[in-house]
PDB file of N, CA, C and O in Angstrom:
ATOM      1  N   MET A   1       0.214  36.839  17.579  1.00  0.00           N
ATOM      2  CA  MET A   1       0.223  37.257  16.204  1.00  0.00           C
ATOM      3  C   MET A   1      -0.531  36.226  15.386  1.00  0.00           C
ATOM      4  O   MET A   1      -1.187  36.291  16.425  1.00  0.00           O
ATOM      5  N   GLY A   2      -0.926  35.620  14.837  1.00  0.00           N
ATOM      6  CA  GLY A   2      -1.578  34.572  14.077  1.00  0.00           C
ATOM      7  C   GLY A   2      -0.774  34.095  12.890  1.00  0.00           C
ATOM      8  O   GLY A   2       0.337  34.558  12.633  1.00  0.00           O
ATOM      9  N   TRP A   3      -1.318  33.231  12.233  1.00  0.00           N
ATOM     10  CA  TRP A   3      -0.634  32.656  11.053  1.00  0.00           C
ATOM     11  C   TRP A   3      -0.573  33.685   9.935  1.00  0.00           C
ATOM     12  O   TRP A   3      -1.463  34.526   9.804  1.00  0.00           O
ATOM     13  N   PRO A   4       0.471  33.616   9.138  1.00  0.00           N
ATOM     14  CA  PRO A   4       0.507  34.528   7.991  1.00  0.00           C
ATOM     15  C   PRO A   4      -0.586  34.179   6.988  1.00  0.00           C
ATOM     16  O   PRO A   4      -1.003  33.024   6.899  1.00  0.00           O
ATOM     17  N   PRO A   5      -1.045  35.161   6.242  1.00  0.00           N
ATOM     18  CA  PRO A   5      -2.061  34.876   5.231  1.00  0.00           C
ATOM     19  C   PRO A   5      -1.549  33.810   4.268  1.00  0.00           C
ATOM     20  O   PRO A   5      -0.378  33.826   3.888  1.00  0.00           O
ATOM     21  N   GLY A   6      -2.396  32.910   3.882  1.00  0.00           N
ATOM     22  CA  GLY A   6      -2.006  31.880   2.936  1.00  0.00           C
ATOM     23  C   GLY A   6      -1.610  30.574   3.590  1.00  0.00           C
ATOM     24  O   GLY A   6      -1.590  29.547   2.912  1.00  0.00           O
ATOM     25  N   ARG A   7      -1.292  30.562   4.886  1.00  0.00           N
ATOM     26  CA  ARG A   7      -0.855  29.327   5.540  1.00  0.00           C
ATOM     27  C   ARG A   7      -1.961  28.279   5.519  1.00  0.00           C
ATOM     28  O   ARG A   7      -1.696  27.112   5.227  1.00  0.00           O
ATOM     29  N   THR A   8      -3.188  28.673   5.824  1.00  0.00           N
ATOM     30  CA  THR A   8      -4.282  27.708   5.821  1.00  0.00           C
ATOM     31  C   THR A   8      -4.602  27.271   4.394  1.00  0.00           C
ATOM     32  O   THR A   8      -4.953  26.114   4.163  1.00  0.00           O
ATOM     33  N   TYR A   9      -4.481  28.188   3.439  1.00  0.00           N
ATOM     34  CA  TYR A   9      -4.702  27.813   2.040  1.00  0.00           C
ATOM     35  C   TYR A   9      -3.670  26.777   1.612  1.00  0.00           C
ATOM     36  O   TYR A   9      -4.021  25.775   0.988  1.00  0.00           O
ATOM     37  N   LEU A  10      -2.408  27.007   1.938  1.00  0.00           N
ATOM     38  CA  LEU A  10      -1.358  26.068   1.542  1.00  0.00           C
ATOM     39  C   LEU A  10      -1.547  24.710   2.200  1.00  0.00           C
ATOM     40  O   LEU A  10      -1.353  23.681   1.553  1.00  0.00           O
ATOM     41  N   ALA A  11      -1.919  24.690   3.462  1.00  0.00           N
ATOM     42  CA  ALA A  11      -2.148  23.411   4.144  1.00  0.00           C
ATOM     43  C   ALA A  11      -3.232  22.620   3.427  1.00  0.00           C
ATOM     44  O   ALA A  11      -3.096  21.410   3.243  1.00  0.00           O
ATOM     45  N   GLY A  12      -4.302  23.288   3.022  1.00  0.00           N
ATOM     46  CA  GLY A  12      -5.365  22.614   2.277  1.00  0.00           C
ATOM     47  C   GLY A  12      -4.912  22.160   0.906  1.00  0.00           C
ATOM     48  O   GLY A  12      -5.265  21.069   0.460  1.00  0.00           O
ATOM     49  N   LYS A  13      -4.135  22.990   0.238  1.00  0.00           N
ATOM     50  CA  LYS A  13      -3.624  22.660  -1.098  1.00  0.00           C
ATOM     51  C   LYS A  13      -2.703  21.438  -1.034  1.00  0.00           C
ATOM     52  O   LYS A  13      -2.787  20.545  -1.877  1.00  0.00           O
ATOM     53  N   PHE A  14      -1.827  21.408  -0.029  1.00  0.00           N
ATOM     54  CA  PHE A  14      -0.903  20.286   0.116  1.00  0.00           C
ATOM     55  C   PHE A  14      -1.641  19.011   0.512  1.00  0.00           C
ATOM     56  O   PHE A  14      -1.306  17.930   0.028  1.00  0.00           O
ATOM     57  N   ALA A  15      -2.644  19.124   1.386  1.00  0.00           N
ATOM     58  CA  ALA A  15      -3.428  17.957   1.798  1.00  0.00           C
ATOM     59  C   ALA A  15      -4.216  17.389   0.616  1.00  0.00           C
ATOM     60  O   ALA A  15      -4.331  16.173   0.465  1.00  0.00           O
ATOM     61  N   GLU A  16      -4.754  18.274  -0.214  1.00  0.00           N
ATOM     62  CA  GLU A  16      -5.488  17.839  -1.399  1.00  0.00           C
ATOM     63  C   GLU A  16      -4.569  17.074  -2.352  1.00  0.00           C
ATOM     64  O   GLU A  16      -4.960  16.047  -2.908  1.00  0.00           O
ATOM     65  N   GLU A  17      -3.368  17.569  -2.534  1.00  0.00           N
ATOM     66  CA  GLU A  17      -2.405  16.908  -3.417  1.00  0.00           C
ATOM     67  C   GLU A  17      -1.971  15.558  -2.854  1.00  0.00           C
ATOM     68  O   GLU A  17      -1.846  14.584  -3.596  1.00  0.00           O
ATOM     69  N   ALA A  18      -1.741  15.501  -1.540  1.00  0.00           N
ATOM     70  CA  ALA A  18      -1.300  14.255  -0.912  1.00  0.00           C
ATOM     71  C   ALA A  18      -2.398  13.193  -0.938  1.00  0.00           C
ATOM     72  O   ALA A  18      -2.102  11.999  -0.891  1.00  0.00           O
ATOM     73  N   ALA A  19      -3.661  13.616  -1.012  1.00  0.00           N
ATOM     74  CA  ALA A  19      -4.768  12.667  -1.025  1.00  0.00           C
ATOM     75  C   ALA A  19      -4.965  12.018  -2.395  1.00  0.00           C
ATOM     76  O   ALA A  19      -5.671  11.015  -2.501  1.00  0.00           O
ATOM     77  N   LYS A  20      -4.363  12.563  -3.429  1.00  0.00           N
ATOM     78  CA  LYS A  20      -4.508  11.989  -4.763  1.00  0.00           C
ATOM     79  C   LYS A  20      -3.845  10.623  -4.821  1.00  0.00           C
ATOM     80  O   LYS A  20      -2.797  10.392  -4.219  1.00  0.00           O
ATOM     81  N   SER A  21      -4.471   9.740  -5.549  1.00  0.00           N
ATOM     82  CA  SER A  21      -3.935   8.385  -5.700  1.00  0.00           C
ATOM     83  C   SER A  21      -2.688   8.412  -6.568  1.00  0.00           C
ATOM     84  O   SER A  21      -2.740   8.913  -7.691  1.00  0.00           O
ATOM     85  N   PRO A  22      -1.566   7.886  -6.083  1.00  0.00           N
ATOM     86  CA  PRO A  22      -0.341   7.907  -6.875  1.00  0.00           C
ATOM     87  C   PRO A  22      -0.462   7.161  -8.197  1.00  0.00           C
ATOM     88  O   PRO A  22       0.106   7.595  -9.200  1.00  0.00           O
ATOM     89  N   GLY A  23      -1.184   6.057  -8.218  1.00  0.00           N
ATOM     90  CA  GLY A  23      -1.308   5.275  -9.442  1.00  0.00           C
ATOM     91  C   GLY A  23      -2.119   5.956 -10.519  1.00  0.00           C
ATOM     92  O   GLY A  23      -1.926   5.678 -11.703  1.00  0.00           O
ATOM     93  N   THR A  24      -3.028   6.846 -10.137  1.00  0.00           N
ATOM     94  CA  THR A  24      -3.899   7.516 -11.094  1.00  0.00           C
ATOM     95  C   THR A  24      -3.257   8.771 -11.664  1.00  0.00           C
ATOM     96  O   THR A  24      -3.367   9.035 -12.861  1.00  0.00           O
ATOM     97  N   TYR A  25      -2.585   9.550 -10.817  1.00  0.00           N
ATOM     98  CA  TYR A  25      -2.081  10.857 -11.232  1.00  0.00           C
ATOM     99  C   TYR A  25      -0.586  10.894 -11.514  1.00  0.00           C
ATOM    100  O   TYR A  25      -0.109  11.818 -12.174  1.00  0.00           O
ATOM    101  N   TYR A  26       0.161   9.909 -11.028  1.00  0.00           N
ATOM    102  CA  TYR A  26       1.616   9.961 -11.141  1.00  0.00           C
ATOM    103  C   TYR A  26       2.189   8.622 -11.541  1.00  0.00           C
ATOM    104  O   TYR A  26       1.566   7.578 -11.347  1.00  0.00           O
ATOM    105  N   ARG A  27       3.378   8.663 -12.098  1.00  0.00           N
ATOM    106  CA  ARG A  27       4.144   7.447 -12.361  1.00  0.00           C
ATOM    107  C   ARG A  27       5.331   7.438 -11.422  1.00  0.00           C
ATOM    108  O   ARG A  27       6.050   8.430 -11.301  1.00  0.00           O
ATOM    109  N   ALA A  28       5.527   6.325 -10.765  1.00  0.00           N
ATOM    110  CA  ALA A  28       6.648   6.197  -9.841  1.00  0.00           C
ATOM    111  C   ALA A  28       7.936   5.965 -10.617  1.00  0.00           C
ATOM    112  O   ALA A  28       7.925   5.411 -11.717  1.00  0.00           O
ATOM    113  N   ASP A  29       9.050   6.397 -10.027  1.00  0.00           N
ATOM    114  CA  ASP A  29      10.338   6.145 -10.651  1.00  0.00           C
ATOM    115  C   ASP A  29      10.807   4.725 -10.297  1.00  0.00           C
ATOM    116  O   ASP A  29      10.036   3.933  -9.755  1.00  0.00           O
ATOM    117  N   GLU A  30      12.062   4.412 -10.603  1.00  0.00           N
ATOM    118  CA  GLU A  30      12.587   3.069 -10.394  1.00  0.00           C
ATOM    119  C   GLU A  30      12.588   2.650  -8.925  1.00  0.00           C
ATOM    120  O   GLU A  30      12.481   1.462  -8.623  1.00  0.00           O
ATOM    121  N   GLN A  31      12.707   3.600  -8.022  1.00  0.00           N
ATOM    122  CA  GLN A  31      12.712   3.307  -6.588  1.00  0.00           C
ATOM    123  C   GLN A  31      11.310   3.379  -5.975  1.00  0.00           C
ATOM    124  O   GLN A  31      11.155   3.188  -4.769  1.00  0.00           O
ATOM    125  N   GLY A  32      10.300   3.650  -6.785  1.00  0.00           N
ATOM    126  CA  GLY A  32       8.937   3.737  -6.294  1.00  0.00           C
ATOM    127  C   GLY A  32       8.559   5.106  -5.758  1.00  0.00           C
ATOM    128  O   GLY A  32       7.471   5.272  -5.206  1.00  0.00           O
ATOM    129  N   ARG A  33       9.438   6.095  -5.911  1.00  0.00           N
ATOM    130  CA  ARG A  33       9.152   7.444  -5.417  1.00  0.00           C
ATOM    131  C   ARG A  33       8.262   8.194  -6.406  1.00  0.00           C
ATOM    132  O   ARG A  33       8.250   7.906  -7.603  1.00  0.00           O
ATOM    133  N   ILE A  34       7.528   9.152  -5.877  1.00  0.00           N
ATOM    134  CA  ILE A  34       6.607   9.955  -6.684  1.00  0.00           C
ATOM    135  C   ILE A  34       6.927  11.424  -6.459  1.00  0.00           C
ATOM    136  O   ILE A  34       7.066  11.867  -5.319  1.00  0.00           O
ATOM    137  N   LEU A  35       7.045  12.178  -7.547  1.00  0.00           N
ATOM    138  CA  LEU A  35       7.263  13.615  -7.453  1.00  0.00           C
ATOM    139  C   LEU A  35       5.916  14.309  -7.574  1.00  0.00           C
ATOM    140  O   LEU A  35       5.338  14.380  -8.659  1.00  0.00           O
ATOM    141  N   ARG A  36       5.425  14.816  -6.462  1.00  0.00           N
ATOM    142  CA  ARG A  36       4.145  15.533  -6.454  1.00  0.00           C
ATOM    143  C   ARG A  36       4.409  17.002  -6.761  1.00  0.00           C
ATOM    144  O   ARG A  36       5.435  17.554  -6.361  1.00  0.00           O
ATOM    145  N   ARG A  37       3.474  17.632  -7.475  1.00  0.00           N
ATOM    146  CA  ARG A  37       3.646  19.031  -7.865  1.00  0.00           C
ATOM    147  C   ARG A  37       2.372  19.819  -7.606  1.00  0.00           C
ATOM    148  O   ARG A  37       1.265  19.316  -7.797  1.00  0.00           O
ATOM    149  N   VAL A  38       2.545  21.067  -7.166  1.00  0.00           N
ATOM    150  CA  VAL A  38       1.430  21.995  -6.998  1.00  0.00           C
ATOM    151  C   VAL A  38       1.865  23.365  -7.510  1.00  0.00           C
ATOM    152  O   VAL A  38       3.051  23.694  -7.544  1.00  0.00           O
ATOM    153  N   GLY A  39       0.883  24.137  -7.900  1.00  0.00           N
ATOM    154  CA  GLY A  39       1.121  25.523  -8.294  1.00  0.00           C
ATOM    155  C   GLY A  39       0.331  26.442  -7.387  1.00  0.00           C
ATOM    156  O   GLY A  39      -0.841  26.186  -7.110  1.00  0.00           O
ATOM    157  N   VAL A  40       0.956  27.503  -6.924  1.00  0.00           N
ATOM    158  CA  VAL A  40       0.298  28.479  -6.059  1.00  0.00           C
ATOM    159  C   VAL A  40       0.264  29.803  -6.808  1.00  0.00           C
ATOM    160  O   VAL A  40       1.309  30.362  -7.143  1.00  0.00           O
ATOM    161  N   ARG A  41      -0.918  30.293  -7.063  1.00  0.00           N
ATOM    162  CA  ARG A  41      -1.058  31.546  -7.807  1.00  0.00           C
ATOM    163  C   ARG A  41      -0.644  32.738  -6.950  1.00  0.00           C
ATOM    164  O   ARG A  41      -0.709  32.684  -5.721  1.00  0.00           O
ATOM    165  N   THR A  42      -0.225  33.792  -7.598  1.00  0.00           N
ATOM    166  CA  THR A  42       0.329  34.942  -6.892  1.00  0.00           C
ATOM    167  C   THR A  42      -0.653  35.608  -5.946  1.00  0.00           C
ATOM    168  O   THR A  42      -0.229  36.128  -4.913  1.00  0.00           O
ATOM    169  N   TRP A  43      -1.921  35.617  -6.242  1.00  0.00           N
ATOM    170  CA  TRP A  43      -2.865  36.313  -5.367  1.00  0.00           C
ATOM    171  C   TRP A  43      -3.033  35.603  -4.031  1.00  0.00           C
ATOM    172  O   TRP A  43      -3.576  36.187  -3.093  1.00  0.00           O
ATOM    173  N   HIS A  44      -2.579  34.352  -3.922  1.00  0.00           N
ATOM    174  CA  HIS A  44      -2.651  33.641  -2.643  1.00  0.00           C
ATOM    175  C   HIS A  44      -1.534  34.053  -1.692  1.00  0.00           C
ATOM    176  O   HIS A  44      -1.629  33.813  -0.488  1.00  0.00           O
ATOM    177  N   PHE A  45      -0.474  34.671  -2.218  1.00  0.00           N
ATOM    178  CA  PHE A  45       0.620  35.046  -1.320  1.00  0.00           C
ATOM    179  C   PHE A  45       0.969  36.519  -1.389  1.00  0.00           C
ATOM    180  O   PHE A  45       2.101  36.898  -1.086  1.00  0.00           O
ATOM    181  N   ARG A  46       0.029  37.352  -1.778  1.00  0.00           N
ATOM    182  CA  ARG A  46       0.309  38.791  -1.823  1.00  0.00           C
ATOM    183  C   ARG A  46       0.615  39.354  -0.453  1.00  0.00           C
ATOM    184  O   ARG A  46       1.494  40.207  -0.324  1.00  0.00           O
ATOM    185  N   GLY A  47      -0.085  38.901   0.575  1.00  0.00           N
ATOM    186  CA  GLY A  47       0.121  39.455   1.912  1.00  0.00           C
ATOM    187  C   GLY A  47       1.404  39.003   2.562  1.00  0.00           C
ATOM    188  O   GLY A  47       1.974  39.738   3.368  1.00  0.00           O
ATOM    189  N   VAL A  48       1.879  37.807   2.234  1.00  0.00           N
ATOM    190  CA  VAL A  48       3.048  37.242   2.897  1.00  0.00           C
ATOM    191  C   VAL A  48       4.279  37.242   1.990  1.00  0.00           C
ATOM    192  O   VAL A  48       5.406  37.193   2.483  1.00  0.00           O
ATOM    193  N   GLY A  49       4.082  37.295   0.702  1.00  0.00           N
ATOM    194  CA  GLY A  49       5.194  37.293  -0.235  1.00  0.00           C
ATOM    195  C   GLY A  49       5.622  35.880  -0.602  1.00  0.00           C
ATOM    196  O   GLY A  49       5.307  34.915   0.095  1.00  0.00           O
ATOM    197  N   ALA A  50       6.339  35.782  -1.696  1.00  0.00           N
ATOM    198  CA  ALA A  50       6.787  34.470  -2.169  1.00  0.00           C
ATOM    199  C   ALA A  50       7.719  33.804  -1.170  1.00  0.00           C
ATOM    200  O   ALA A  50       7.691  32.582  -1.026  1.00  0.00           O
ATOM    201  N   HIS A  51       8.538  34.578  -0.484  1.00  0.00           N
ATOM    202  CA  HIS A  51       9.446  33.986   0.516  1.00  0.00           C
ATOM    203  C   HIS A  51       8.658  33.362   1.666  1.00  0.00           C
ATOM    204  O   HIS A  51       9.044  32.319   2.194  1.00  0.00           O
ATOM    205  N   GLY A  52       7.566  33.996   2.048  1.00  0.00           N
ATOM    206  CA  GLY A  52       6.719  33.439   3.097  1.00  0.00           C
ATOM    207  C   GLY A  52       6.078  32.134   2.658  1.00  0.00           C
ATOM    208  O   GLY A  52       5.972  31.193   3.445  1.00  0.00           O
ATOM    209  N   VAL A  53       5.651  32.074   1.407  1.00  0.00           N
ATOM    210  CA  VAL A  53       5.075  30.836   0.875  1.00  0.00           C
ATOM    211  C   VAL A  53       6.131  29.740   0.867  1.00  0.00           C
ATOM    212  O   VAL A  53       5.841  28.603   1.239  1.00  0.00           O
ATOM    213  N   LEU A  54       7.349  30.065   0.449  1.00  0.00           N
ATOM    214  CA  LEU A  54       8.418  29.067   0.429  1.00  0.00           C
ATOM    215  C   LEU A  54       8.757  28.587   1.837  1.00  0.00           C
ATOM    216  O   LEU A  54       9.064  27.411   2.031  1.00  0.00           O
ATOM    217  N   ARG A  55       8.706  29.480   2.815  1.00  0.00           N
ATOM    218  CA  ARG A  55       8.982  29.090   4.199  1.00  0.00           C
ATOM    219  C   ARG A  55       7.918  28.120   4.707  1.00  0.00           C
ATOM    220  O   ARG A  55       8.241  27.094   5.305  1.00  0.00           O
ATOM    221  N   VAL A  56       6.658  28.446   4.468  1.00  0.00           N
ATOM    222  CA  VAL A  56       5.557  27.581   4.893  1.00  0.00           C
ATOM    223  C   VAL A  56       5.634  26.243   4.150  1.00  0.00           C
ATOM    224  O   VAL A  56       5.429  25.188   4.750  1.00  0.00           O
ATOM    225  N   ALA A  57       5.925  26.285   2.861  1.00  0.00           N
ATOM    226  CA  ALA A  57       6.028  25.054   2.077  1.00  0.00           C
ATOM    227  C   ALA A  57       7.177  24.175   2.581  1.00  0.00           C
ATOM    228  O   ALA A  57       7.031  22.956   2.666  1.00  0.00           O
ATOM    229  N   ALA A  58       8.312  24.784   2.912  1.00  0.00           N
ATOM    230  CA  ALA A  58       9.456  24.017   3.407  1.00  0.00           C
ATOM    231  C   ALA A  58       9.140  23.339   4.731  1.00  0.00           C
ATOM    232  O   ALA A  58       9.638  22.246   5.003  1.00  0.00           O
ATOM    233  N   GLU A  59       8.313  23.976   5.560  1.00  0.00           N
ATOM    234  CA  GLU A  59       7.908  23.362   6.820  1.00  0.00           C
ATOM    235  C   GLU A  59       7.148  22.064   6.589  1.00  0.00           C
ATOM    236  O   GLU A  59       7.139  21.187   7.452  1.00  0.00           O
ATOM    237  N   GLN A  60       6.512  21.936   5.435  1.00  0.00           N
ATOM    238  CA  GLN A  60       5.717  20.755   5.132  1.00  0.00           C
ATOM    239  C   GLN A  60       6.394  19.849   4.103  1.00  0.00           C
ATOM    240  O   GLN A  60       5.766  18.933   3.573  1.00  0.00           O
ATOM    241  N   GLY A  61       7.661  20.100   3.823  1.00  0.00           N
ATOM    242  CA  GLY A  61       8.423  19.213   2.948  1.00  0.00           C
ATOM    243  C   GLY A  61       8.384  19.550   1.471  1.00  0.00           C
ATOM    244  O   GLY A  61       8.833  18.745   0.655  1.00  0.00           O
ATOM    245  N   TRP A  62       7.867  20.701   1.099  1.00  0.00           N
ATOM    246  CA  TRP A  62       7.802  21.113  -0.299  1.00  0.00           C
ATOM    247  C   TRP A  62       8.958  22.060  -0.604  1.00  0.00           C
ATOM    248  O   TRP A  62       9.473  22.736   0.288  1.00  0.00           O
ATOM    249  N   ARG A  63       9.359  22.102  -1.872  1.00  0.00           N
ATOM    250  CA  ARG A  63      10.436  23.007  -2.292  1.00  0.00           C
ATOM    251  C   ARG A  63      10.103  23.567  -3.667  1.00  0.00           C
ATOM    252  O   ARG A  63       9.164  23.120  -4.327  1.00  0.00           O
ATOM    253  N   LEU A  64      10.876  24.534  -4.078  1.00  0.00           N
ATOM    254  CA  LEU A  64      10.679  25.158  -5.385  1.00  0.00           C
ATOM    255  C   LEU A  64      10.928  24.130  -6.483  1.00  0.00           C
ATOM    256  O   LEU A  64      11.924  23.408  -6.443  1.00  0.00           O
ATOM    257  N   ASP A  65      10.038  24.060  -7.453  1.00  0.00           N
ATOM    258  CA  ASP A  65      10.170  23.126  -8.574  1.00  0.00           C
ATOM    259  C   ASP A  65      10.967  23.815  -9.678  1.00  0.00           C
ATOM    260  O   ASP A  65      10.474  24.736 -10.329  1.00  0.00           O
ATOM    261  N   HIS A  66      12.180  23.369  -9.880  1.00  0.00           N
ATOM    262  CA  HIS A  66      13.060  24.009 -10.857  1.00  0.00           C
ATOM    263  C   HIS A  66      12.760  23.597 -12.294  1.00  0.00           C
ATOM    264  O   HIS A  66      13.444  24.040 -13.217  1.00  0.00           O
ATOM    265  N   SER A  67      11.753  22.760 -12.495  1.00  0.00           N
ATOM    266  CA  SER A  67      11.345  22.387 -13.847  1.00  0.00           C
ATOM    267  C   SER A  67      10.620  23.530 -14.543  1.00  0.00           C
ATOM    268  O   SER A  67      10.491  23.541 -15.767  1.00  0.00           O
ATOM    269  N   TYR A  68      10.153  24.483 -13.760  1.00  0.00           N
ATOM    270  CA  TYR A  68       9.432  25.630 -14.306  1.00  0.00           C
ATOM    271  C   TYR A  68      10.291  26.879 -14.175  1.00  0.00           C
ATOM    272  O   TYR A  68      10.925  27.080 -13.139  1.00  0.00           O
ATOM    273  N   PRO A  69      10.327  27.718 -15.196  1.00  0.00           N
ATOM    274  CA  PRO A  69      11.118  28.948 -15.095  1.00  0.00           C
ATOM    275  C   PRO A  69      10.528  29.901 -14.062  1.00  0.00           C
ATOM    276  O   PRO A  69       9.309  30.009 -13.926  1.00  0.00           O
ATOM    277  N   ALA A  70      11.392  30.579 -13.350  1.00  0.00           N
ATOM    278  CA  ALA A  70      10.947  31.546 -12.339  1.00  0.00           C
ATOM    279  C   ALA A  70      10.397  32.775 -13.043  1.00  0.00           C
ATOM    280  O   ALA A  70      11.053  33.356 -13.907  1.00  0.00           O
ATOM    281  N   ASP A  71       9.193  33.161 -12.665  1.00  0.00           N
ATOM    282  CA  ASP A  71       8.559  34.337 -13.238  1.00  0.00           C
ATOM    283  C   ASP A  71       7.722  34.985 -12.139  1.00  0.00           C
ATOM    284  O   ASP A  71       6.737  34.397 -11.690  1.00  0.00           O
ATOM    285  N   PRO A  72       8.097  36.189 -11.698  1.00  0.00           N
ATOM    286  CA  PRO A  72       7.399  36.826 -10.583  1.00  0.00           C
ATOM    287  C   PRO A  72       5.915  37.068 -10.831  1.00  0.00           C
ATOM    288  O   PRO A  72       5.147  37.159  -9.873  1.00  0.00           O
ATOM    289  N   GLY A  73       5.500  37.171 -12.059  1.00  0.00           N
ATOM    290  CA  GLY A  73       4.108  37.454 -12.361  1.00  0.00           C
ATOM    291  C   GLY A  73       3.243  36.214 -12.500  1.00  0.00           C
ATOM    292  O   GLY A  73       2.035  36.328 -12.712  1.00  0.00           O
ATOM    293  N   ARG A  74       3.824  35.058 -12.388  1.00  0.00           N
ATOM    294  CA  ARG A  74       3.088  33.808 -12.592  1.00  0.00           C
ATOM    295  C   ARG A  74       3.009  33.002 -11.302  1.00  0.00           C
ATOM    296  O   ARG A  74       3.473  33.435 -10.247  1.00  0.00           O
ATOM    297  N   ALA A  75       2.413  31.827 -11.413  1.00  0.00           N
ATOM    298  CA  ALA A  75       2.269  30.938 -10.255  1.00  0.00           C
ATOM    299  C   ALA A  75       3.625  30.448  -9.782  1.00  0.00           C
ATOM    300  O   ALA A  75       4.569  30.320 -10.563  1.00  0.00           O
ATOM    301  N   LEU A  76       3.701  30.180  -8.503  1.00  0.00           N
ATOM    302  CA  LEU A  76       4.891  29.606  -7.882  1.00  0.00           C
ATOM    303  C   LEU A  76       4.707  28.094  -7.905  1.00  0.00           C
ATOM    304  O   LEU A  76       3.724  27.587  -7.363  1.00  0.00           O
ATOM    305  N   HIS A  77       5.630  27.367  -8.518  1.00  0.00           N
ATOM    306  CA  HIS A  77       5.513  25.921  -8.652  1.00  0.00           C
ATOM    307  C   HIS A  77       6.356  25.243  -7.582  1.00  0.00           C
ATOM    308  O   HIS A  77       7.541  25.535  -7.423  1.00  0.00           O
ATOM    309  N   LEU A  78       5.715  24.326  -6.845  1.00  0.00           N
ATOM    310  CA  LEU A  78       6.372  23.602  -5.768  1.00  0.00           C
ATOM    311  C   LEU A  78       6.297  22.108  -6.047  1.00  0.00           C
ATOM    312  O   LEU A  78       5.405  21.644  -6.757  1.00  0.00           O
ATOM    313  N   CYS A  79       7.247  21.353  -5.480  1.00  0.00           N
ATOM    314  CA  CYS A  79       7.242  19.913  -5.644  1.00  0.00           C
ATOM    315  C   CYS A  79       7.707  19.239  -4.357  1.00  0.00           C
ATOM    316  O   CYS A  79       8.344  19.859  -3.505  1.00  0.00           O
ATOM    317  N   ARG A  80       7.372  17.951  -4.235  1.00  0.00           N
ATOM    318  CA  ARG A  80       7.805  17.160  -3.088  1.00  0.00           C
ATOM    319  C   ARG A  80       7.992  15.726  -3.554  1.00  0.00           C
ATOM    320  O   ARG A  80       7.116  15.158  -4.206  1.00  0.00           O
ATOM    321  N   LEU A  81       9.125  15.148  -3.221  1.00  0.00           N
ATOM    322  CA  LEU A  81       9.410  13.765  -3.579  1.00  0.00           C
ATOM    323  C   LEU A  81       8.922  12.878  -2.442  1.00  0.00           C
ATOM    324  O   LEU A  81       9.440  12.942  -1.327  1.00  0.00           O
ATOM    325  N   ASP A  82       7.923  12.049  -2.731  1.00  0.00           N
ATOM    326  CA  ASP A  82       7.354  11.163  -1.726  1.00  0.00           C
ATOM    327  C   ASP A  82       7.990   9.783  -1.823  1.00  0.00           C
ATOM    328  O   ASP A  82       8.241   9.274  -2.915  1.00  0.00           O
ATOM    329  N   ALA A  83       8.239   9.198  -0.686  1.00  0.00           N
ATOM    330  CA  ALA A  83       8.769   7.845  -0.623  1.00  0.00           C
ATOM    331  C   ALA A  83       7.701   6.866  -1.094  1.00  0.00           C
ATOM    332  O   ALA A  83       6.516   7.200  -1.086  1.00  0.00           O
ATOM    333  N   PRO A  84       8.097   5.670  -1.501  1.00  0.00           N
ATOM    334  CA  PRO A  84       7.098   4.702  -1.938  1.00  0.00           C
ATOM    335  C   PRO A  84       6.190   4.287  -0.784  1.00  0.00           C
ATOM    336  O   PRO A  84       6.601   4.266   0.376  1.00  0.00           O
ATOM    337  N   ALA A  85       4.972   3.965  -1.123  1.00  0.00           N
ATOM    338  CA  ALA A  85       4.020   3.494  -0.115  1.00  0.00           C
ATOM    339  C   ALA A  85       4.456   2.118   0.376  1.00  0.00           C
ATOM    340  O   ALA A  85       5.010   1.336  -0.397  1.00  0.00           O
ATOM    341  N   PRO A  86       4.218   1.814   1.636  1.00  0.00           N
ATOM    342  CA  PRO A  86       4.592   0.491   2.144  1.00  0.00           C
ATOM    343  C   PRO A  86       3.892  -0.610   1.348  1.00  0.00           C
ATOM    344  O   PRO A  86       2.680  -0.560   1.134  1.00  0.00           O
ATOM    345  N   GLY A  87       4.655  -1.587   0.919  1.00  0.00           N
ATOM    346  CA  GLY A  87       4.105  -2.702   0.159  1.00  0.00           C
ATOM    347  C   GLY A  87       3.963  -2.435  -1.323  1.00  0.00           C
ATOM    348  O   GLY A  87       3.509  -3.306  -2.065  1.00  0.00           O
ATOM    349  N   ALA A  88       4.344  -1.240  -1.772  1.00  0.00           N
ATOM    350  CA  ALA A  88       4.245  -0.917  -3.188  1.00  0.00           C
ATOM    351  C   ALA A  88       5.336  -1.655  -3.958  1.00  0.00           C
ATOM    352  O   ALA A  88       6.465  -1.769  -3.481  1.00  0.00           O
ATOM    353  N   PRO A  89       5.004  -2.152  -5.141  1.00  0.00           N
ATOM    354  CA  PRO A  89       6.036  -2.847  -5.921  1.00  0.00           C
ATOM    355  C   PRO A  89       7.097  -1.884  -6.420  1.00  0.00           C
ATOM    356  O   PRO A  89       6.792  -0.745  -6.771  1.00  0.00           O
ATOM    357  N   VAL A  90       8.321  -2.331  -6.451  1.00  0.00           N
ATOM    358  CA  VAL A  90       9.443  -1.518  -6.901  1.00  0.00           C
ATOM    359  C   VAL A  90       9.896  -2.051  -8.260  1.00  0.00           C
ATOM    360  O   VAL A  90      10.168  -3.243  -8.405  1.00  0.00           O
ATOM    361  N   ARG A  91       9.975  -1.165  -9.250  1.00  0.00           N
ATOM    362  CA  ARG A  91      10.444  -1.559 -10.577  1.00  0.00           C
ATOM    363  C   ARG A  91      11.958  -1.688 -10.553  1.00  0.00           C
ATOM    364  O   ARG A  91      12.649  -0.856  -9.965  1.00  0.00           O
ATOM    365  N   ARG A  92      12.455  -2.703 -11.174  1.00  0.00           N
ATOM    366  CA  ARG A  92      13.920  -2.907 -11.239  1.00  0.00           C
ATOM    367  C   ARG A  92      14.372  -2.993 -12.665  1.00  0.00           C
ATOM    368  O   ARG A  92      15.563  -3.162 -12.926  1.00  0.00           O
TER     369      ARG A  92
END
């Protein structure tokens, strides 16, 4: 059977987000963690459905971002909390 539609798109989207420099795009919290966020537009998951996108995202450590209201007609917002980079300073 092959991968569901959107799986390769999501892998690229997540890799692009992970490649961003944390210091440029994000502010770390007190423990040095970074909350990364991505939005997936509805036309990217028409064939597999939002549940399929959430399943694929969960396999890669992403979850639904509850900071955004759920709206079936809009983009699906996902987030992932990344641990601090090794050797990164921790704010106290």
